[in-house]
C-alpha positions in Angstrom: 0.0 0.0 0.0 1.1 3.5 -0.6 0.9 6.5 1.7 -1.4 9.4 0.7 0.2 12.8 0.4 -1.3 15.7 2.2 -1.2 19.5 1.7 1.5 21.6 3.4 0.4 22.5 6.9 -0.4 26.2 7.6 0.8 27.9 10.8 -1.3 26.9 13.8 -3.6 29.6 15.2 -3.2 30.4 18.9 -6.9 31.0 19.7 -8.9 27.9 20.6 -11.9 28.9 18.6 -9.8 29.3 15.4 -8.2 25.9 16.1 -11.5 24.2 16.7 -12.8 25.7 13.5 -10.0 24.1 11.5 -10.5 20.9 13.4 -14.2 20.7 12.4 -13.4 21.4 8.8 -11.0 18.4 8.8 -12.7 15.9 11.1 -16.4 16.9 11.6 -17.6 19.4 9.0 -20.5 21.2 10.7 -22.5 22.0 7.7 -22.2 18.7 5.9 -22.9 16.7 8.9 -25.5 19.1 10.1 -27.6 18.7 7.0 -27.6 14.9 7.3 -28.2 14.9 11.1 -31.1 17.5 10.7 -32.8 15.1 8.2 -32.1 12.2 10.6 -33.5 13.9 13.7 -36.5 15.6 12.0 -37.5 12.4 10.2 -37.2 10.4 13.5 -39.5 12.8 15.2 -41.9 12.9 12.3 -42.0 9.1 12.0 -42.7 8.7 15.7 -45.5 11.3 15.4 -47.1 9.5 12.5 -47.0 6.2 14.4 -48.9 7.9 17.2 -51.5 9.2 14.7 -50.5 12.7 15.4 -50.5 14.5 12.0 -49.1 17.9 12.8 -45.8 19.6 12.5 -43.7 18.8 15.5 -43.2 21.4 18.2 -40.1 23.6 17.6 -38.8 22.6 21.1 -39.0 18.9 20.2 -37.3 19.3 16.9 -34.6 21.6 18.4 -33.8 19.2 21.3 -33.8 16.2 18.9 -31.4 17.9 16.5 -29.0 19.4 18.9 -28.8 16.2 21.0 -28.3 14.0 17.9 -25.6 16.4 16.5 -23.7 16.3 19.8 -24.0 12.5 19.9 -22.3 12.2 16.6 -19.7 14.8 17.6 -19.0 12.7 20.7 -18.4 9.7 18.4 -15.8 11.6 16.5 -14.2 12.8 19.8 -14.1 9.2 21.0 -12.2 8.2 17.9 -9.6 10.8 18.6 -8.9 9.3 22.0 -9.0 5.6 21.2 -7.1 6.0 17.9 -4.5 8.4 19.2 -1.6 6.0 19.2 -2.3 4.7 15.7 -2.8 8.3 14.4 0.5 9.4 15.9 2.3 6.5 14.2 0.5 6.3 10.8 -1.5 9.5 10.4 0.6 12.4 11.9 -1.1 14.8 9.6 -4.3 14.6 11.6 -5.2 17.5 13.9 -4.4 15.9 17.3 -1.0 14.3 16.4 0.2 17.4 14.6 -0.7 19.6 17.6 -3.6 21.6 16.3 -5.7 20.6 19.3 -4.9 18.5 22.3 -6.8 15.6 23.8 -7.3 17.7 26.9 -9.0 20.4 24.9 -11.2 17.8 23.1 -12.0 16.3 26.5 -13.3 19.7 27.8 -15.4 20.0 24.6 -16.8 16.6 25.2 -17.7 17.5 28.8 -19.5 20.6 27.6 -21.6 18.6 25.1 -22.7 16.3 28.0 -23.8 19.3 30.0 -25.8 20.7 27.0 -27.5 17.3 26.3 -28.4 16.8 30.0 -29.8 20.3 30.3 -31.9 19.9 27.1 -33.3 16.5 28.2 -34.3 17.8 31.6 -35.9 20.9 30.1 -38.0 19.1 27.4 -38.9 16.0 29.4 -37.0 14.6 32.5 -38.0 11.1 31.5 -35.5 11.4 28.7 -32.6 11.3 31.1 -32.5 7.5 31.5 -32.4 7.0 27.7 -29.7 9.7 27.5 -27.6 7.7 30.1 -28.2 4.5 28.0 -26.7 6.1 24.9 -23.8 7.6 27.0 -23.1 4.2 28.5 -22.9 2.5 25.1 -20.7 5.2 23.8 -18.4 4.8 26.8 -18.1 1.1 26.1 -17.4 1.8 22.4 -14.7 4.3 23.4 -13.0 1.5 25.3 -13.6 -1.0 22.4 -15.8 -3.0 24.9 -12.5 -3.9 26.6 -11.7 -6.4 23.9 -9.9 -4.2 21.3 -7.6 -6.9 19.8 -10.4 -9.4 19.6 -12.7 -6.9 17.8 -9.9 -5.8 15.5 -9.5 -9.4 14.3 -13.2 -9.6 13.4 -14.1 -6.7 11.1 -17.8 -7.6 10.8 -18.3 -8.0 14.5 -16.4 -4.7 15.0 -18.8 -3.1 12.4 -22.1 -4.2 13.9 -21.2 -3.6 17.5 -20.2 0.0 16.7 -23.2 0.6 14.4 -25.6 -0.3 17.2 -25.0 3.2 18.5 -27.0 4.7 15.6 -30.4 3.1 16.4 -29.8 4.0 20.1 -29.4 7.6 19.1 -32.4 7.3 16.9 -34.4 5.8 19.8 -33.5 8.9 21.8 -34.4 11.3 19.1 -37.8 9.6 18.6 -38.3 9.7 22.4 -38.2 13.5 22.1 -41.6 13.0 20.5 -43.2 10.0 22.2 -41.9 10.5 25.7 -42.7 14.2 25.6 -46.2 13.3 24.4 -46.8 11.2 27.5 -46.2 7.7 26.1 -44.4 5.3 28.4 -43.2 3.1 25.5 -42.8 3.7 21.7 -45.1 2.2 19.1 -43.8 -1.3 18.1 -43.6 -0.1 14.4 -40.7 2.1 15.4 -38.5 -1.1 15.3 -38.5 -0.9 11.5 -37.2 2.7 11.6 -34.5 1.7 14.0 -33.4 -1.2 11.6 -33.3 1.4 8.8 -31.1 3.6 11.0 -28.7 0.7 11.8 -28.2 -0.2 8.1 -27.9 3.4 7.0 -25.1 3.6 9.5 -23.5 0.5 8.0 -23.8 2.0 4.5 -22.1 5.3 5.6 -19.3 3.4 7.4 -18.6 1.1 4.5 -18.9 3.9 1.9 -16.3 6.0 3.6 -13.9 3.1 4.0 -13.9 1.8 0.4 -10.9 3.1 -1.5 -9.1 2.6 -4.8 -6.0 0.4 -4.4 -3.7 3.3 -5.0 -5.3 5.3 -2.2 -4.8 2.8 0.6 -2.7 4.0 3.5 -0.3 2.0 5.6 -1.9 1.5 9.0 -5.3 2.6 7.9 -7.8 -0.2 8.0 -10.4 0.1 5.2 -12.9 -2.5 4.1 -11.4 -2.4 0.6 -8.0 -3.3 2.1 -9.4 -6.1 4.3 -11.7 -7.7 1.7 -10.5 -6.4 -1.6 -12.2 -3.5 -3.4 -14.7 -5.7 -5.3 -15.8 -7.8 -2.4 -16.1 -4.6 -0.2 -18.4 -3.0 -2.8 -20.6 -6.1 -2.9 -21.0 -6.0 0.9 -21.9 -2.3 0.5 -24.5 -3.1 -2.1 -25.9 -5.8 0.2 -26.3 -3.3 3.0 -28.1 -1.0 0.5 -30.5 -3.7 -0.4 -31.3 -4.7 3.2 -31.9 -1.1 4.0 -34.3 -0.7 1.1 -36.3 -3.8 2.3 -36.4 -2.4 5.9 -37.5 1.0 4.6 -40.3 -0.6 2.8 -41.6 -2.2 5.9 -41.1 1.0 7.9 -43.1 3.0 5.3 -45.9 0.3 5.4 -46.4 1.1 9.1 -47.4 4.7 8.2 -49.3 3.9 5.0 -46.7 5.4 2.7 -45.2 2.3 1.1 -46.2 3.3 -2.5 -44.2 6.6 -2.7 -41.3 5.1 -0.8 -41.3 2.2 -3.1 -40.8 4.5 -6.1 -38.0 6.3 -4.3 -36.4 3.0 -3.5 -36.4 1.7 -7.1 -34.7 4.9 -8.2 -32.1 4.9 -5.5 -31.4 1.2 -5.9 -30.8 1.7 -9.6 -28.4 4.6 -8.9 -26.6 2.6 -6.3 -26.2 -0.3 -8.6 -24.7 1.9 -11.3 -22.2 3.3 -8.8 -21.3 -0.2 -7.5 -20.9 -1.7 -11.0 -18.7 1.2 -12.2 -16.4 0.7 -9.2 -16.4 -3.0 -9.7 -15.3 -2.6 -13.3 -12.6 0.0 -12.5 -11.8 0.7 -8.8 -10.3 4.1 -9.2 -10.2 7.2 -7.0 -13.2 9.0 -8.5 -15.4 5.9 -8.5 -14.5 5.2 -4.8 -15.5 8.8 -4.0 -18.8 8.2 -5.8 -19.6 5.3 -3.4 -19.0 7.6 -0.5 -21.2 10.3 -2.0 -23.9 7.8 -2.9 -23.9 6.6 0.7 -24.6 10.1 1.9 -27.3 10.8 -0.7 -28.9 7.4 0.0 -29.0 8.0 3.7 -30.3 11.6 3.4 -33.1 10.7 1.0 -34.0 7.5 2.9 -34.6 9.4 6.1 -36.6 12.2 4.4 -38.6 9.6 2.4 -39.6 7.6 5.4 -40.1 10.3 7.9 -40.3 13.9 6.8 -42.0 13.5 3.4 -44.9 11.4 4.8 -45.6 13.9 7.5 -45.5 16.8 5.1 -47.8 15.0 2.7 -50.4 14.2 5.4 -50.3 17.7 6.8 -50.9 19.2 3.3 -53.8 16.8 2.8 -55.4 17.9 6.0 -54.7 21.6 5.2 
């Protein structure tokens, strides 16, 4: 494998805000992630509302708490990676923000602590019954940050590593939907929510696989990608399999809210596009076609959430209006 080259480093700013702004651009782009997380959280709230038979726009407070909490959960996932991967990054990826000294683990730890305070405050403000669910997500995230205390065992089993780490996504989704159903006075969610959580799990798998499928010439020493572990063609087949399973799950989720027809049309279009992207990479696994897989993963996830959650609610609100 070859080592990727990286642009010449600019002088490091002294102010923490400036350094964190550079950090987010490299490791957690606020706008790019924010759009996807907004679709994720709004659709989760919308889907929960439809399952309850409540066909109205969600309260602004519900949407805001769901979005901010979900955004901070995903930021915490990135921060957890910085801590658990520090030794590997220092050895193999010294160009990343922490190893090169842009930000320190201590500063990121303080940022992490602030996100916990914000989430706890929002949960208590919207509905105190959210706090146990918040602790559940935090607990699982803490276990993930320690690699469940079996790091070497997990590293030797890529599929097990993948699904154990992707379980955090439906847990986050359960919390964001609870901003609706718990705040509305329900003790338990509607059973149909299970299908939406399955969609969330496999959407997470698609994103994770998509960002770790590379062309052979782009593989880096010490960076574990699925294309390096399984070969580029096998990796893209697994990615396509995850896409197909997500589509089936989304069909069942849409059926729970009587929106299977429109979602079925969307699924056919997206499956065709994903198939084209997969076949093109299969035929010639180059850099641009690997990037297309990552892009398609993001587009798929965005439209899947909007199609199953936000669009059905919008449609029914318009019909009633």
